[in-house]
N, C-alpha and C positions, 0 to 999 in steps of 0.2 A: 827252354831258357827264355827269359824275357830279354827283348832287344829293343833298340830305338833306331828309327830311320832319321839320319842327321844330314842336313844340308850344310856343308862346311863353307867357311868364309874365304874361299879362293875362287874368284869370279872368272872361270875358264869354261870352255865348252866341255872339256873332259871331266870336269867336276860338277857339271850342272845337273846332278841327280842325287838322290839320297844315298848315303853309305850306311850300311848296317853295323851297329856297335852293340856289344853286350852290355847289359846293365849289371854292374857288380852287386854282390850280395848286400853290401852296406847301403846301396842306393835303391834297392828293390822297393817298389811302392811309393817312391818319392819323386820320380821323374815323370813329367807330363809333357804332352805335345805343346809347343810354344815356349818352352824353356831354352835358355842358352847353356851350352856345355863346353868344356874343354875336352878335346879328343886327340889322340896321337894320329898323325897322318903322314903317309908317304914312307919311303924306305928308311928315312932318318927318324921316324916317329916324333917329329916335332909337334908340339902342342899347338893346335889351332882352335879358334872359336867356331862353334857351329850352332845350328838351331834344330831342335828336335821337331820334326813335322808329323811323326806318327810313332806309335808303339806297336811292336809285333812280337811274334814267337819265332824261335829258331832252334834247329838241332845242330847247327854248325858251330858249337861253342869252342872248338879247338882252334879254328882258323880265324876267328874274329877277334878284333881288338876291343878292349873295354873302355868305356867312358871314364875319364880320369877325375873330372870334377863337374859338379853342376853349379852354374853361376847364379841361378835364381831360386828363390824359395817358392815362388808362384809364377805361372806362365806370364811372359811379357807380350805374347801374341796369342790371340784367341782363335777359335776355329774359323770364324769368318775371315780373319786376316790371312790365315794360312791358305784358305781357298781363293781369296782375292789374289794372292801371289801366284797361284796356279793360273788364274785367269789372265793376269798381267803378262806372265811369261809367254803366252800365246799371242798377245796383241802388241806389245811394245818392244819385243826383241832385245830384252835385257836379261841377264842371267838371274836365276831365281833368288840367289842370295842378295843381289842388288835390290830386287823388289822388296824382299823382306826387311832389309836394313832401312829402306826409305820410310818404313812405318814406325821406326823407333827413334827417340831423341838421340842426338850425337853422344850424349853422356853414356848411354848404354852401349855405344860402339867404342868407347874409350877404355883406357886402363882405369879400373875402379876397384873398390873393395866393398864389403858389406859390414856394417857395424851391427852386432847382435845385442839385443837388450832383453832382460828377463821381464816377464809380465806378472809373476807372482813371487811371493817371498821364499817359498820352498825352492824354486828353481834358482833364485838368486843366491840362497845360502849354500846350495850344493854345487851346481856347475859353475857359478860365477863367483864363488867365494874369493874375495880379495881382488877381483878383476873388474875393471871398468873399461868402457869403450873396447869391448872384445872384438877384434877383427877376424872375420871368417877365414881370411887367407893365412892367418898364423896358426890355425888349428890343424891337427893331424886328420887323415882321411876318416878315421873312426869317430873323432870328435865332430867333424863336419856332418857325418851321418846322424849322430846323436842330436845335433842342433836341428837338422831337417825334421827329425821325428818330433822334437819338442815344438817345432813350428806347426806341424800338423795338429798337435794337441792344444794349440793356442797358448803355449806357455812362454814363447819368446816372440819378439817382433824384430824387424830389421830395417835398416836404412842404407841405401847405397851411398858410398862416399867416393868422390873422384880422387884418384891419386894425382898429385901435382897441381891441383887447383882447389880453391875453397868452394865447397859445393852448397853450403847452406848458410843462411843468415839468421842469427839468433838475437833475441832480446831477453834481457835478464830481469826477473822480478823478485822482490823480497816478499816472503810470506810468513806470517806468524801463525804457527799451528796451535799453540796452547796459550791462550790469553792469560790464564791464571798463573802459569809459570812465568810469564812476562811481568805480571804484577808483583810476584814474590822475589823477582830477581833484584838482589841488592847491588847498588853501585856506590862507590866511595863519593862522599859529598864534594870532594875537590874535582872530581871528573865531571865538570859541568856540561860539557858537550855530549858525553855519553848519557847523562841524566836527561838532557834535552831530547836526545834521540829516543830514549825510552818513552818519554811523554808524547812525542810525535807518533810513535807506534800505537800507544794506547788510545790516542785521539782518533787515529785513522787505521784501524786494524786490518783492513783489506789488502789485496795485492797492490804493490807499488813498483813502478819502473825504477830500476837502479839509476838510470841516467838522470831521472828527475830528482831522486833522493840525493845524488851526488852534488847537486847544485848547492846544497846546504850542509851536507855531512861528508866527511872524508872516507876514503876506502878503508882506512885502518879501523874506524869506528864500526863500520858495517861488518868487517872481518871479526872484530871482537865479539859481536852479538852472534855471528855464525858459529865461531869456535866454542861458544858457551851453550850452543844448542837452543838459543832463544828464537832465532829466525832461520829460515832456509832460503837458499837461492834457487830459483827455478828458471831454467833456460828454455825459452819457448821459440820454436822455429818460426821465422817470419817468411811469408811468401813475398817474393821480390816485387810483385806487381801490386801488393796490398795497399801501399800508400796511395797509388793512383785511384784505386777503388774507393778509398775512404774520402777522397775529395769530391766525389760526384754525388749530387743530390738526386734522390729518388723522384721519378715522375709517374704520371698516370696515363692510361690509354686515352687517345684522342677519339672524338666522335668521327666515324668514317662517313664519307659522302656516299652517294648512291653507287657510283662506279666501284669505289673501294669495297663497300659492303657486299656487292654482287661477287666480286673476285674472292673475297674472304669466305663467303658462304659456299661458293663453288668448290673451294679447296677443302674446307673442313667437312662438307657433306658429300663430297665426291665419292662414288663407289667404284669408279674405274681405277685400274692400276697403272694408267698412263701417266707420264710426267705432265706437268703444266708449263706452258710458256706464257708468261705475263708480259705483254707488250704495253708499256705505259709511257706516255710522253714525259719529258724531263719536268720534275716538280709535281708529278701526279700523286705522290705520296706512297710509292711502292714500299718504302722502309716501314711505314706505320702498318701496312698490311702484313708485312713479314713479322713484325713484332707481335701482332695480335694472333696470327696463325701459330707462332711459337708458344705464346701464352696458353692457347687452347691445347697444344701438344703437351705442355708441362702439366696442365690440369688432368690430362689423361694418364699421367704417370710415366710419360715417355720423354726422350731427350731430343736435341736438335743441333744441327750444324748449319752455320751461316758463313758462306764464303764471299769474300770481297776481293777484287783483283789487285788493288794497288796498296802499297804501304801508306801512301798519302791519304787514302780513304780511312785507314784503320782508326786514327784518333777520333774522328767525328762519329763513325759508325759504332765503334766499341763503347764510346761514352753513352750513346743512346741505349745500347743494350745493357750496360751496367746500371744506368739509371732505372731501367725497367725491371731487370731481373737480379740485380745486386750480385751477391757472392756466388750465385749459381753459374756465373759466366767464367769461362776460361778463354784466354787469348793466345793465339798462335800465329806468329809471322816471322819473317826472316831477320828482322832487326833485333829480335830478342837474343840475349846471350844464351850460350848452351845451358847455363844454370837456370835461367828464367824459363827456357823451353822445358827443361826437366821438371821444374816446379809445376808448370801448367799440365804437363803430361801426367804427373802423379795425382794432381787434383782431378783430372778426368778419369784416370785409371782406377782411382779409389772410389769413384761414384759421387764425389762431392760436387763436381761440376755437371750441370745438366744441359748447358748451352755452350757450344764452342763457336767462337767467332775468329776468323782468320783468313789468311791468304791460301794459295793453292794447296800446300801440304797439310792444312788443317782437315782435308777430306779424309786423312788416315786416322783421325782422332779415335782413341780406343773406347768410344762410347758403346754402351749396351742399350738395347731396346730403343733404337732410333725411330722417332715418329715423323720427323720432318728434316729434309735437307733443302737448303735454299742456295742458289748460285746467283748473286747479284751481278749486274753488268755481264751477263753470260757470254756476250760476244767477244770479250777481251782475250787477246792472244796470250796474255800472261798466265792464263789457266793451263797452258801447255808447258810442261817442263822441257827446257832446252838442253838438258844433259841427262845421262842415264840415271834412272829409267825414264824414258821419254813418254810419260803418261799424260793424258788430258784429264783434268779434274772432273769434267763432265762425265767421262766414261766410268771413272771410279764411282762417282755419285750414282750413276745408273745401276751399277752392280750392287752397291750398298743399299740403295732404296729397294731394289728387288729382294735382296736378302732379308731385310727387316720388314718388308711390306709397308714401307714408309712413303710419305708424300714427297715428291721431288718437284720444286718450283724453280724455274729459271726465269729471271727477270731482266728486262732491258728496254730502253727507249728505242734502240736500234739493234734488234736481234741479229745474230749471225745468219747468213743465208741458209746454212745447213739446218739450223733450228726452225727458222720460219718455214722452210719447205716441209719439214717433218710435221709442223702444225697444220699446214695446208692439206697434207695427205692424211691427217687424222692420227698420226703416230703420237703426237702430243696433243693435249687438250689446250685450246687457245683461249686466252683471257685478255681483255683490253682495258686500259685506263686512258680515256681520251681527254680528260680535263685535269687542270692543276688542282691540287688538294686545297690550296688557299683560293677561295672564289675571287679575291681581289688581285691575285697574281696572274697576269696574263702572259701568254707565250710572247717572248720579245720579238720586236720588229728587226729583221735582218737586212742589212744593206751590203751588196757586193760592190766593191770598188775595183775597177780595172787599173792595176798598177801601171800597165803600159801606157794608158791614156792620161794618167794622173801623176806623172813623175813630179817629185817635189825637189826644187833646187836646194832647199834647206836640209833635207834629209833623204838618204837612200832607202830608209826603212819605213818611213811614215808618210802617208799621203796627207795633204792639207786637211781633208775631211776628218781623218782620224785624230789629228792633232787638235782640231777645233773642238771635237767631241770630248776629248780628254780634258781640255781646259774648262769646258762647260760643266762637266761633272765635278771637277775640282772646286770650281766656284760655288757649286751647290753643296759642298761638303759630302758628296757621295763617292762611292768607291769604284775602282776600275780593276778588271782582270785582263791582262795581256798575255797572249800565248805565242810562243815561237818554238817550234819543235827542233831546236838545235841548241846544245849547250856550248860553253866555251866563249871565247872572245870573237873569233873569226874562223871561218871554215879552213882557210889556208893562207900562207904568205907566199908571194911570188916576187922574184927579182924583176924590176921594171926594165933592166938593161938586157938581160939574156933570157928571161922567161923561166928561170929555174924555180921549181917548186920543191920544198923540203918534204921528203917522204919518209915513212917509217922504214928502217932497214930490215924489219922482219915481216912487214905486210905491204901489199900493194895498195897503199892508201896514203893520202897526204896527211901530215900532222896538223893537229888543231891548236891554235894559239890560245893560251890562257894567261891573261895579264896579271891575275892575282899572284900566281906563282912564278911569273916571268919565264914560262916554259912552253915548249911545243910538245903536245901529248898525243899518243896513239890511243884511241878509245877501244881498240881491239885487244892488243897484247900488253898495254900498260907502259910501253917504252916512253921515255921522257928525256928531253935534252933542253939546254938553255937556248933562248932565242939568239940566233947568230947575229953578230954585229956586221959581218960582211957575207956576201954571197959566196958559198963554197965553190961555185963554178967559175965566176968571173971577178970575184973580189969587190964587186960594187956594193955600196952602202944603201942603194935605193931599193927599198922593199915596199910592196903595196899589200894591204890586207884585203882579201876577197871574201865575200859572204859575211854574215853577221850571226854571232851566237848571242845567248842570253846575257853574257857578261858585257859585250859591246853595247847591246841595246840598253842595258841598265845605265851605262856611262852616258849614252846619248840622252836618255830620259832625264838624267840629273842635270844635264846642260840645258835641255829644252824647258824643263819645269823645275827650277831650283827650289821652289817652295814645297814641292811634293815629297812625301815620305814613301820610299820604294822598298819593297821586299822582293828578293829574287829566290825562286824555288826551283832548283834543278838538282841533278846528281851531285854537283860540286858543293852546293850549299847545304845538302842534307846528309853528308857523310857521317856527321857525329850523331850519336845516339840521342833520340828525342828531338832532333832538329825539325822534323816534319811538324810535330805537335807545337813546338815553340813558334814556328813561322805562322802556322794557321791560327794559333791563339792570339798572336799579336795582331794579325789582320782582322780576326773576329772582334777584338777589343778596340778596333779602329785606331790602332797605333801606327797604321800605315794607310796611304791613300791608294797605292797601286801595288797589285800583286802580279809580278812578272814571272812566267815559268814555262816549262816544257809541258808535254802532254799530261804529266802527273797532276796538273791543276784542272784538267778538263772534266773530271768525273767526280760526281758525288758531293762536291763541296757546296755548302748551303749557307750563304751570307746575305742577310736581308737588305743590306745597304749597297750591294753591288748592282749598279744600274747600267754599266757599260762593259761589254766584253769585246776586245779587239783581237782579231787573228792577224798577226803581222805578215805572215806569208802562208797561204793555204796550200801552196804547191809542193811543200817539202816531201810529202809522201806520195804525191799524185803520179809522178813519172818513174817510180821505182820499178825495176823488172820483176814484178810480183803480181800474179793475177788478182790478188786481193787489194791492190793499191787503191782502186776507186772505192771499194767498200770501206776500207780503213779511213780514207779521207772523209767520206760522208758521215761515218760514225763519229769521228773526232770532232768535226765541225758542229754536228748536231748536239753532241755532248757538251762541248765548251759553250755553245750558244745558250744551253740550258742553265748556265750559272747566273744569267742576268734576270732581273725582275722577279725574284722568287718570293718577294713579300708584297707590300702595298705599293711600292714605287714601280713605275713602268720601266722595263728594261729595253736596252738597245744593243744590237750586235753589228759590228763592222768587220767584214772579211775582205782582206786585201789579197788579190790574186792576179796572176798573168793569164789565167785560163777561165775568164768569167762565164764562158759558154759551155764549159764541161758539165755534163749532166750531174755528176756527184756534187758539184758546187751549187748549181742552179736549184737542185732539189733540196739541198740542205738549207737554202735560203727560205724555202717554204715549209721546212720541217716535214717534208712529204716522204715518209719512209716507204709507204705502200707503192708509190710510183717508182721509187728507186729500186725496190725489191723486184718489181716486174721487169724493169729495163735490164738490170744486172743479171737476172736469171736468163734472159734471152742470150746475152753474151756468153754466159757459162755453158748453156746448152750447145751453142754453136762451136765453142772451143773445147768442149768435152772436159770441163773442170767441175769440181764439187759445187753443188751437191748432186750433180748428175753422175759423177764418177768418183770412186775412191782414189786416193793417191798415196804412193810411198816414194819417199826421196832417199836415195843412197848417196852418201858423200864419201869419196875415196880420197885420202890424204897421204902424202909422202914427202919427205924432204927433197927427193929427186923427182923432178917433173916428169921425166920420161917413164919412170917406174909408176907414177900415179896414173898416167895415160894408159900404159900397158895393162895394169890391173883393172882399170875402169872398163876396158874393152873385154877383158876376160869375164868380168861380172855381167856385162851386157849380154854376152854370148850364152852364159849359164842361164840367165833369166829368160832369154828368147827361146831356149830349148824347153823351158818348163811351162810357159804361159801359152794361151791360145791366141789365135789371130785377132780376137776381139780386144785384147789388151794393147795399149799403146806404150811403147818404150821411147822416151825422149832422151837423147844424149848418147854417150857422155859429152858434156861440155864443161868448160871451165866455169867455176862459180863467178858471179859478178865481181866479187873481190877475190881474185884467184889465189892470193897468197896471204896467209896470216901466220904468225908465230913461226916463221921460217918454214912453213909447210905449204905445198901446192894442193889445191882442192879442185876436184872434178866431181860433177854430180850427174846422176841418172834419175829420171822421174818416170815412174810407172803409173799409168792411168788405167783403171780397170773397174769392172762391175762384179763379176763372179769368177774367181780363179782358184780352183781347188788345190792346185799344186804350188801356188805362190808362197804359202807359208813354209813349205818344205824347202823351196828354193832360197828363201831369205835366210833360213837357218844355215843352209850350206854357205851362203855369203858370209854370215857371221863367223862361221868356222874357219874361213880363210885366214883370219888374223892369228889363228893358233899354229899355222904352218911355219916351220922353222925357216923356210925360204922367203917368208913374207915379213921378216923382221923389219920393224919401222913402219909397217903399213897400218893405217888407222881407218876403220870403216864405221860409219854411222848409218844406222837404218832408222828412219823416222817415218812412222805411219801417220798419215794426215798431217804433214808439216804445216806450221803456221807462218813460217818465214822462209824466203828463198834467197835472201841477201847473204 
């Protein structure tokens, strides 16, 4: 008997393996690996969704349950993706169904139906007689099997339709099929508007948009011609992103300079299967190299993936790709609606899209025959998913590049130490771009201003030097970018009489003041309350605001430079869809003089009129309890400094800091990545951190702190019994922010090089959450964590 191995959609350790189901007679030959099915599960035989991972034979037909329904007419996951899920299961410690679902658009994880449509007249006249918009779910099991057979014979097609939400966007056109019939169609002389419509159709017999026709003719007139069989209405599905595509003008490849040409040739002519690390200073034209490598890939009949780290980068980057490759581009990032993501997924899955541009999850795009994968700003921590499955896009890219024998290029002005070390050891091919692409654009001059020695009586946030430079650039009608890595109005408010600080009731952290909403907000759990009029502790009305967020800086800038037009770009101003693009378009059109923002403005933005970049406080990330804090600070300062002087005008950068002698800040002043890399590597070697050691972080959380501590020590003992003396186990210790969402968090860090038993031990840790005695216990296992806060 034919059977199917099915992973069911119940993410538990006990169900983290395929279950065998019989394929019923009416579905024989129709089910393939990668399809989703409904199967009865458990003692109650409740129907659950599952994914077929393999077909098999069985003799145990009496004791096996049958597949009830197949949800797809073609596989939604291919062989590569099924093997990738096996690979992820071993490396990211998430259940296999979680890994598989990460590769599918949300719409395919929702309640939905399939609309079946005939592709020939015979099928329409027999099976579909008198039926329109035939829904698959309304058919009997035998009818569903018949439809599946018709699909195999290319006699029907189907479209997914989401229940409870509009899934598709349509545009309606009027079409005249028989021009002679239109000419002979008699209209009473008194019906002048209908006569006018007939003449309009004869003058312009091609397809016409109904919404355009309706400007001059009523719906009743159009319906009259439809009812008499003179015209037909055709409903054409629109891709939601198409309007954006239509606005962008095509462009042509630029002439590469010597450095760019050398890098390009090294990639397209390279015979090694090693990945490439492209280290190029800011403004060196890495994107143009990427575009030309992808053009070469398309000419070979292959496809490409281009990853970018930030949503804020997406508008400028995607516009360049659409301008170069047009409708061959599909875009995937988190700000798209489920419907938009589904549209793009179908465009990719159908083979229409050859180039996928997007953020982290775009690495799962169902492209076939991949020739090139590019990870821009490869050092960015946002390439690591911070919820299940906790994958790093770089690791998925390495797997897919190996599978397809594709070129993998990772680019950055400030590569991660892990990648740079691999390049030094010859694991990656190392390429460099040492000059800016525009010969007139020089690397900007950087001035470090010691905040401690240059306090300004007028302002707590701006030194006189930075204020003078801002005024100078405003006078010249040039633009300014200012970065502060903290959103909101103020870090916290404190009572001046008793010292009380308002904290989140769910998390061990002070609330952030937001003046636009007149609220105190928690940026961890979302708790919000009105600004108190009196101190809850002593009833005093004397509050003082400590620290400064982007909102407060914006207010201060408006007071200091009333003539300046200011745009603020942070999480709060970019909540609405399309807000990133609107802000950047305004700034690019010089509708504002100053762009103020958090780190989302530090990368990838290219505005020729920006001649000054100011970092209001370089120390916000420097003293965090994270071994990557110096690396992150150096990368951020180097990246944001690169926004200045990208065209013919000379750029300047001012960095305000209380730590002017810190090596990360001093070396950022000179754009000296190589010196930073050597110094930071010494510290990492001494402290046994990556890239010299691998790391795994285990976070144990519980509403009861004693229980969290007790379980943390149990886990530590289990790990200690499985690893060798060469591994280092740190903790358990309370996390720097020890309580969020009313749960206490304790962490254990394992530093190791080669530990054969570690994977087994970590799976045993994962299994602890399944124990009935551990109800309420949450365990996170994060391989190579990017953040420790």
